[in-house]
C-alpha positions as CSV (number, residue, x, y, z in Angstrom):
1,M,0.0,0.0,0.0
2,D,1.3,3.4,-0.9
3,P,2.8,5.0,2.3
4,A,1.3,8.4,1.5
5,L,-2.2,6.9,1.1
6,L,-1.8,4.9,4.3
7,D,-0.9,8.0,6.3
8,D,-3.9,9.8,4.8
9,V,-6.2,6.9,5.7
10,I,-4.9,7.1,9.3
11,R,-5.4,10.8,9.3
12,R,-9.0,10.5,8.2
13,L,-9.7,7.8,10.8
14,L,-8.3,9.9,13.6
15,E,-10.2,13.0,12.5
16,V,-13.4,11.3,13.6
17,K,-12.7,12.0,17.2
18,N,-13.1,15.7,16.5
19,L,-16.5,15.2,14.9
20,K,-19.9,14.5,16.3
21,P,-20.2,11.2,18.2
22,G,-20.9,8.3,15.7
23,K,-19.7,10.2,12.7
24,N,-18.1,7.9,10.2
25,A,-14.7,8.2,8.6
26,Q,-14.6,9.0,4.9
27,L,-12.9,6.0,3.3
28,S,-13.5,4.4,0.0
29,E,-14.1,0.7,-0.6
30,S,-11.0,0.6,-2.7
31,E,-8.8,2.0,0.0
32,I,-10.2,-0.4,2.6
33,K,-9.5,-3.4,0.3
34,Q,-5.9,-2.2,-0.2
35,L,-5.6,-2.0,3.6
36,C,-6.9,-5.6,4.0
37,A,-4.5,-6.9,1.3
38,A,-1.5,-5.2,2.9
39,A,-2.4,-6.4,6.4
40,K,-3.0,-10.0,5.2
41,E,0.4,-10.1,3.6
42,I,2.0,-9.0,6.9
43,F,0.0,-11.5,9.0
44,L,1.2,-14.4,6.8
45,Q,4.8,-13.2,7.0
46,Q,4.7,-13.4,10.8
47,P,4.2,-16.6,12.9
48,N,1.0,-17.9,14.3
49,L,2.6,-17.7,17.7
50,L,4.1,-14.3,17.9
51,E,7.3,-13.9,20.0
52,L,7.1,-10.4,21.5
53,E,9.2,-8.4,24.0
54,A,8.1,-6.0,26.7
55,P,7.4,-3.2,27.1
56,I,4.0,-3.7,25.5
57,K,0.4,-2.7,26.1
58,I,-2.3,-5.4,25.9
59,C,-6.0,-4.7,25.1
60,G,-9.0,-7.1,25.1
61,D,-12.3,-7.0,23.2
62,V,-13.1,-3.7,21.5
63,H,-16.2,-4.8,19.5
64,G,-16.7,-1.8,17.3
65,Q,-16.7,0.8,20.1
66,Y,-14.5,3.1,18.1
67,S,-14.6,6.1,20.5
68,D,-13.4,3.8,23.3
69,L,-10.6,2.5,21.1
70,L,-9.5,6.1,20.6
71,R,-9.7,6.6,24.4
72,L,-7.3,3.6,24.8
73,F,-4.8,5.3,22.5
74,D,-5.3,8.6,24.3
75,Y,-4.4,6.9,27.6
76,G,-1.6,4.6,26.3
77,G,-0.2,6.7,23.5
78,Y,-0.8,6.6,19.8
79,P,1.5,4.3,17.8
80,P,4.5,4.3,17.7
81,Q,4.7,5.9,21.1
82,A,4.0,2.5,22.6
83,N,3.9,-1.1,21.4
84,Y,0.5,-2.8,21.4
85,L,-1.0,-6.3,21.4
86,F,-4.8,-6.6,20.8
87,L,-6.4,-9.9,21.8
88,G,-9.2,-10.0,19.2
89,D,-12.9,-9.3,18.8
90,Y,-12.6,-6.0,16.9
91,V,-15.9,-6.2,15.1
92,D,-19.6,-6.8,15.9
93,R,-21.9,-5.4,18.6
94,G,-20.7,-1.8,18.4
95,K,-21.8,0.8,15.9
96,Q,-18.4,1.5,14.2
97,S,-16.8,-1.9,13.5
98,L,-15.4,-0.6,10.2
99,E,-13.6,2.4,11.7
100,T,-12.3,0.2,14.5
101,I,-10.9,-2.6,12.3
102,C,-9.6,-0.1,9.7
103,L,-7.6,1.9,12.2
104,L,-6.1,-1.3,13.7
105,L,-5.2,-2.7,10.3
106,A,-3.7,0.6,9.3
107,Y,-1.5,0.7,12.4
108,K,-0.5,-2.9,11.7
109,V,0.6,-2.0,8.2
110,K,2.3,1.2,9.3
111,Y,4.2,-0.4,12.3
112,P,4.4,-4.1,11.6
113,E,7.0,-4.8,14.3
114,N,5.4,-2.7,17.0
115,F,1.7,-3.3,16.6
116,F,0.1,-6.7,16.8
117,L,-3.4,-8.2,16.4
118,L,-4.6,-11.6,17.4
119,R,-7.7,-13.4,16.1
120,G,-10.8,-13.4,18.2
121,N,-13.9,-15.6,17.8
122,H,-15.7,-12.7,16.1
123,E,-13.0,-12.6,13.4
124,C,-14.8,-15.5,11.8
125,A,-17.4,-15.3,9.0
126,S,-20.0,-17.5,10.7
127,V,-20.0,-15.3,13.8
128,N,-19.7,-11.7,12.3
129,R,-22.3,-12.7,9.7
130,I,-24.8,-12.7,12.5
131,Y,-23.7,-10.1,15.1
132,G,-23.4,-6.9,13.1
133,F,-20.3,-6.7,11.0
134,Y,-21.8,-8.2,7.8
135,D,-24.8,-5.8,8.0
136,E,-22.5,-2.8,8.6
137,C,-20.4,-3.7,5.6
138,K,-23.4,-4.3,3.4
139,R,-25.1,-1.1,4.5
140,R,-22.1,1.2,4.1
141,F,-20.3,-0.6,1.2
142,S,-20.9,-4.1,-0.1
143,V,-21.0,-7.8,0.7
144,K,-17.8,-8.1,-1.4
145,L,-16.0,-5.9,1.2
146,W,-17.2,-8.2,4.0
147,K,-15.7,-11.1,2.1
148,T,-12.5,-9.2,1.7
149,F,-12.3,-8.8,5.5
150,T,-13.1,-12.5,5.9
151,D,-10.1,-13.4,3.8
152,C,-8.0,-11.0,5.9
153,F,-9.3,-12.4,9.3
154,N,-8.5,-16.0,8.1
155,C,-4.8,-15.0,8.2
156,L,-4.6,-13.5,11.7
157,P,-2.2,-15.0,14.2
158,V,-3.9,-16.7,17.2
159,S,-1.4,-16.4,20.1
160,A,1.6,-14.4,21.4
161,L,4.3,-15.1,23.9
162,I,5.9,-12.2,25.7
163,D,9.4,-12.7,26.9
164,E,8.8,-16.4,27.1
165,K,6.7,-15.9,30.2
166,I,3.3,-14.5,29.4
167,L,1.1,-16.4,27.0
168,C,-1.7,-14.5,25.3
169,M,-4.7,-15.6,23.3
170,H,-8.3,-14.6,22.8
171,G,-10.1,-17.4,24.5
172,G,-8.1,-19.8,26.5
173,L,-6.4,-23.2,26.9
174,S,-7.2,-26.4,25.0
175,P,-7.1,-30.1,26.1
176,E,-5.2,-30.6,22.8
177,L,-2.5,-28.1,23.5
178,N,0.6,-30.1,24.7
179,K,3.4,-28.1,23.1
180,L,3.4,-24.5,22.0
181,D,4.8,-25.5,18.7
182,Q,1.4,-26.9,17.9
183,I,0.2,-23.3,17.6
184,L,3.0,-22.4,15.2
185,N,2.0,-25.4,13.1
186,L,-1.7,-24.3,12.7
187,N,-2.4,-23.7,9.0
188,R,-3.3,-20.3,7.6
189,P,-5.4,-18.9,6.0
190,T,-8.2,-20.9,7.6
191,D,-11.7,-20.6,8.9
192,V,-12.3,-21.4,12.5
193,P,-13.4,-25.1,12.9
194,D,-16.2,-26.1,15.3
195,T,-13.8,-28.2,17.4
196,G,-10.1,-28.6,18.0
197,L,-7.1,-26.5,19.1
198,L,-7.8,-23.4,17.0
199,C,-11.4,-23.4,18.1
200,D,-10.4,-23.7,21.8
201,L,-7.8,-20.9,21.6
202,L,-10.5,-18.6,20.5
203,W,-13.5,-19.9,22.5
204,S,-12.6,-21.6,25.8
205,D,-13.2,-20.0,29.2
206,P,-11.8,-20.4,32.7
207,S,-14.3,-21.6,35.3
208,N,-14.2,-21.8,39.1
209,E,-17.2,-24.2,39.1
210,A,-15.3,-27.4,38.3
211,Q,-11.8,-28.9,38.2
212,G,-10.3,-30.0,34.9
213,W,-12.2,-29.7,31.6
214,A,-16.0,-29.3,31.2
215,M,-18.4,-28.5,28.4
216,N,-18.8,-24.8,27.8
217,D,-22.3,-23.3,28.2
218,R,-21.6,-21.3,25.0
219,G,-22.1,-24.6,23.2
220,V,-18.6,-24.4,21.8
221,S,-15.3,-25.6,23.2
222,Y,-14.6,-26.1,26.9
223,T,-14.2,-24.5,30.3
224,F,-11.1,-25.2,32.3
225,G,-10.4,-25.1,36.0
226,P,-7.7,-23.5,38.1
227,D,-5.9,-26.8,38.2
228,K,-5.4,-26.8,34.4
229,V,-4.0,-23.3,34.5
230,A,-1.4,-24.2,37.2
231,E,-0.6,-27.4,35.4
232,F,-0.1,-25.7,32.1
233,L,2.1,-22.9,33.5
234,E,4.3,-25.3,35.4
235,K,4.8,-27.6,32.4
236,H,5.7,-24.7,30.0
237,D,7.6,-22.6,32.6
238,L,5.2,-19.6,32.2
239,D,4.2,-17.0,34.7
240,L,0.8,-15.8,33.4
241,I,-1.9,-16.5,30.8
242,C,-3.5,-13.3,29.4
243,R,-6.8,-13.6,27.6
244,A,-10.0,-11.7,26.7
245,H,-13.4,-13.0,25.5
246,Q,-15.5,-12.3,28.6
247,V,-17.0,-9.1,30.0
248,V,-15.6,-8.4,33.4
249,E,-16.9,-5.7,35.7
250,D,-13.6,-3.9,36.4
251,G,-12.1,-4.3,32.9
252,Y,-9.8,-7.0,34.2
253,E,-10.2,-10.0,36.4
254,F,-7.7,-12.5,37.9
255,F,-8.3,-16.2,38.0
256,A,-6.5,-19.3,39.4
257,N,-4.5,-17.5,42.1
258,R,-3.5,-14.6,39.8
259,Q,-2.1,-17.1,37.2
260,L,-4.6,-16.0,34.6
261,V,-6.0,-12.6,33.8
262,T,-9.0,-11.6,31.6
263,I,-8.8,-8.2,29.9
264,F,-11.9,-6.6,28.4
265,S,-11.4,-3.2,26.8
266,A,-15.0,-2.1,25.8
267,P,-16.5,-0.1,28.6
268,N,-20.3,0.1,29.0
269,Y,-20.4,-2.9,26.6
270,C,-23.2,-2.6,24.1
271,G,-24.7,0.1,26.3
272,E,-26.1,-2.7,28.4
273,F,-23.3,-3.5,30.9
274,D,-22.1,-1.2,33.5
275,N,-18.5,-2.5,33.1
276,A,-15.2,-0.6,32.9
277,G,-12.7,-1.3,30.2
278,A,-9.0,-2.0,30.8
279,M,-5.6,-2.0,29.2
280,M,-2.7,-3.9,30.7
281,S,0.9,-2.5,30.4
282,V,3.8,-4.9,30.7
283,D,7.2,-3.2,31.4
284,E,10.7,-4.5,30.8
285,T,10.7,-6.3,34.2
286,L,7.3,-7.9,33.4
287,M,5.5,-5.8,35.9
288,C,1.9,-5.5,34.8
289,S,-0.2,-2.4,35.4
290,F,-3.8,-1.7,34.5
291,Q,-5.2,1.5,33.1
292,I,-9.0,1.6,33.6
293,L,-11.5,3.2,31.2
294,K,-14.7,3.9,33.1
295,P,-17.9,4.0,31.1
296,A,-18.0,7.3,29.3
297,R,-21.4,8.3,30.8
298,K,-19.9,8.0,34.2
299,M,-16.9,10.3,33.5
300,L,-17.1,13.9,34.6
301,A,-17.9,16.3,31.8
302,G,-14.8,17.5,30.1
303,S,-12.6,14.9,31.8
304,A,-10.2,13.1,29.5
305,N,-8.7,10.8,32.1
306,N,-10.2,9.7,35.4
307,K,-7.0,9.1,37.4
308,S,-8.8,7.8,40.4
309,G,-9.5,4.7,38.4
310,F,-5.9,3.9,37.9
311,K,-4.9,0.5,39.4
312,V,-1.5,-1.2,39.3
313,C,-0.7,-4.9,39.9
314,M,2.8,-6.1,40.1
315,I,3.4,-9.8,39.3
316,N,6.4,-11.9,40.0
317,S,7.1,-15.5,41.0
318,E,6.8,-14.9,44.7
319,S,3.9,-12.6,45.3
320,V,1.4,-10.3,43.9
321,Y,1.0,-6.7,45.0
322,M,-1.9,-4.4,44.2
323,Y,-1.7,-0.7,44.6
324,L,-4.9,1.2,44.5
325,L,-4.1,4.9,44.0
326,Q,-7.2,7.0,44.6
327,S,-8.0,10.4,45.8
328,T,-11.4,9.4,47.3
329,L,-12.6,6.8,49.8
330,Y,-13.0,3.3,48.5
331,Q,-14.2,-0.1,49.5
332,M,-12.4,-3.3,48.6
333,R,-13.4,-7.0,48.9
334,S,-11.1,-8.8,51.3
335,F,-8.6,-11.3,49.8
336,G,-5.2,-12.5,50.9
337,Q,-3.4,-10.5,53.6
338,I,-4.1,-6.8,53.1
339,H,-1.9,-4.1,54.6
340,Y,-2.8,-0.4,54.2
341,D,0.0,2.1,54.4
342,H,-1.5,5.3,55.7
343,L,1.6,7.3,54.8
344,K,2.2,6.2,51.3
345,Q,-1.6,5.8,50.5
346,Y,-1.5,2.4,48.9
347,I,-2.5,-1.2,49.6
348,V,-0.2,-4.1,49.5
349,C,-1.7,-7.6,49.1
350,N,0.6,-10.6,49.7
351,F,-0.5,-14.0,48.5
């Protein structure tokens, strides 16, 4: 894709934030197809299991909530100010899936070694045909454009490994995953099958209700218990599994004694959930911090960043510390041994 055209596409996509809410970017179908073709080529040049290095910022589901995607970049820095990994589910549900996926693809093409996208279960024709993306493509452009996106989505990588310690995917673990090389060997381009390793990486969920593997209430893939997380991490010498795929109230949620974290980056999801969104930053020492996006309707008028919602969690092999930095009074559910330092105004939780 011509570099000048790519820069102009990014400019037009970013101009949207200065317009009325819900205003669409002015892109042609030809430009979007060029973007898909360029991104597809890069996806296939890079491995299915990306090997990445910190520092990096990790985002979960965005689901067409374009204004919230721009808020993520407002908080974390627009590329190339920071490196990013997105965990999938860019389209469907929200009103601006096209702007959302086009900006993400444009940044991937512009900064191929600094900006990374994984496949989510909604980057699949059988899913986004039903939940909004197909209709948006057809209404604004054509069914042919939707098919172009399908071809592009079929080439997305499905997992990333950060500094050989943090394994990332959209959904979760699979009973078929015995070696990480199995992910590397998955064929692309490909649709998402109804069963098997690829399906599980995009669809499975953690569950506290049972040990081991169980059938998933979604009707697809499995759920896995804390025992399977601990077993997998020990076997592969990993510290953390980072995934998305589920709405969580605070934008992030730990599982299995802080050995797995779910990140969801679409606040006030679908306008129906009162959830926050989150972005996880991993620094060079693998310290993980969380930037919280509260639902826009709850933010003070004119406020670009609600700093009282900033939470940091430090992860290492010995303990987990959580610092809650807030200017107002707060309440917190009791877990572990909690020590409140009145002088430094933070909470340390040892586990």
